[in-house]
N, C-alpha and C positions, 0 to 999 in steps of 0.2 A: 873340301865341302862336297857333299853329294846333293844334287838337285834332282827332284823327282816331279813328274807331272801327272796330274789326275784330270783327264779331260772331262768336260761337262758337255757331252755331245747332244743329248736329247733336249735339254733345257738348262738354263742357269739355275744353280742350286742355292744361290745367295751365299753369304759369307760363312754361315754355319754348316749348311748342307754340303758345301764344297770340302770343308775340313772333315766332316763326318765321312764322306765318300773316300777321301784319301787316307783315312785313319789306318788302314791295314798297311799302307806304305810307310807310315811314320814310326812304327815301333811302339812299344808299350811301356818302356822303362825310363825314358828320359824326356825332359821338356822339349817342346818344339817351338821354333821361331816361325811365326806366320807373318808374312810381309806382302801386302797387296801389291800387285804388279804395276799399278798406276800411281804409285807414290815414290817420289825421289827423296831419299834421306841422305844428307851430306855428312852428318856426324856418324861416327862409329856406333855400333849397337852393343859394344862391350859393356858399357855401364848399365844398360837395360837388362842384359843377361845376368850380370853380377847382382843387381838389385833383386831380380827374381830368385836367383839361387840363395841369396842370403835371407830372404824373407820366408821361404817355405810356402809362398802363395800358390793357389791353384792356377791363377792367371795374373799376368802383369801386362797392363794395357798402356801403350804410349798415348799420351794425351796432349791436346793443344787447347788454346782458347777457343771457345765454341763460336763457329761462324755459321752454324746451321741451327735452326730452331730446336732440333732434337739434341738432347744433351744428357750426358751421364752425370750422376750425382754421387759425390764422394764425401765422406766425413773428413774431419781434420786429421785423422790417422791414415788418410789416403785409401780408405776401404770403400768399395762400391756399396751404396745404400739405396740406389734407385735410378730411375730414368724418367725424363720428362720431355714432352713436346711443348715448347713454349708458345707455339701458335694456337694449338687447340686446348691447352691446359691439361692434356692427358698426363697422368702420373702413375708410375709403377713403383711400388715399394718393394725393395729387395732386401730389407733387413730380416734377420732371422725371426721366427715367429714370436719369440719372447720380447722382441723390441718393437714389432709392428703395433701400430695403434697409439704408441706413445709419442711424445713430442719429437719433432725432427731435430737432429743435431745441426750444428753449424755446417753448412754445405759448401762444397766447391763444385761449381758447374763447369764441366769440361767437354770438349769435343774429342772424338776418337781419331787418332792419327794413322789408322790403318796398319799398325804394327803391334804385335802382341807376342807374348811367350805363354804357352799353355802347358801345364803339367799334366801327366796322365790322369790325375784325379779330375781335372776339368774335362778332359776328353771323354771320360766315363759318363759324365752328365749328359752327353749327346746321345747315348744309347737309346733313350726313349723319346727322342725328338723326331719329328717328321723328316721326310727327305729334303724338303726345301724350307730353310729357316735362316734367320739372322743369328750370327754368333752372339749378338747382344742378348738374345733370349737365353742362351747358355750361361752367360755371365750372371744374369739376373737370377736364374734358377740356382746356380752354384752359391751365390751370396745368400739366398733364402735358406739354403741347406747348411749355412754356417761356414762355407769355404771362403777363404780370403781371396777376393778379386781386388787387386790394387792398381793404382795409377802410377805412372812414371812420366814426369814432364819431358816433353821433347826438347832437345837441345840442338842448336845449329839449324841449318837450312832444312826445311821440310816442305815439299811442294807437291800438290796434286797435279799429275800430268795426264789426267784421264781424257783429255781431248787433244786433237791435233794442234790446236792453237796454243794450249798450255805447254805441250811438249816442245813445240818450236820456240816458245818464249824461254823455256829452260835451256834449250840448246844454245840460243843466242847469249844468254846470261853466262853459261859455262864457257863458251868461246871467248867472251870478253874478259872473263876472270883469269884466263890463262896467261 
């Protein structure tokens, strides 16, 4: 495995801007696994990678039950169709233009588990985005263009360790599990 770093020295570029900046390091021919550094995933990621390869999707997003008011909306075929903020009621329709304005399909409301597989087609959508942006904006734009952005259920232990307290709690849990 090759691990590459793309520092964000001047300012944080958010989840999309960081990927865009690192794009030249990633290559242009194969899918890329993007895993946020503050998330612990106990299960192997092989099934996620296999599902992405088998589907031909532009992006495969690891999802969890939403614990945040902001949520991704998928149809019953696990295709991204929108995003919503359940606190403000803000809604972004990501269906291709021929489907927008029509009735919404049955929806699955999901949270993002901070792990994704991105195909070169998805990375190309970032070319016209600003320097600082959320990768969510890229998924929504790709879906509007008719590219498949799909969900994959997280399996096994997945834990956000983005604070010292949560990291210490995970360390204690891992030590007790040995």
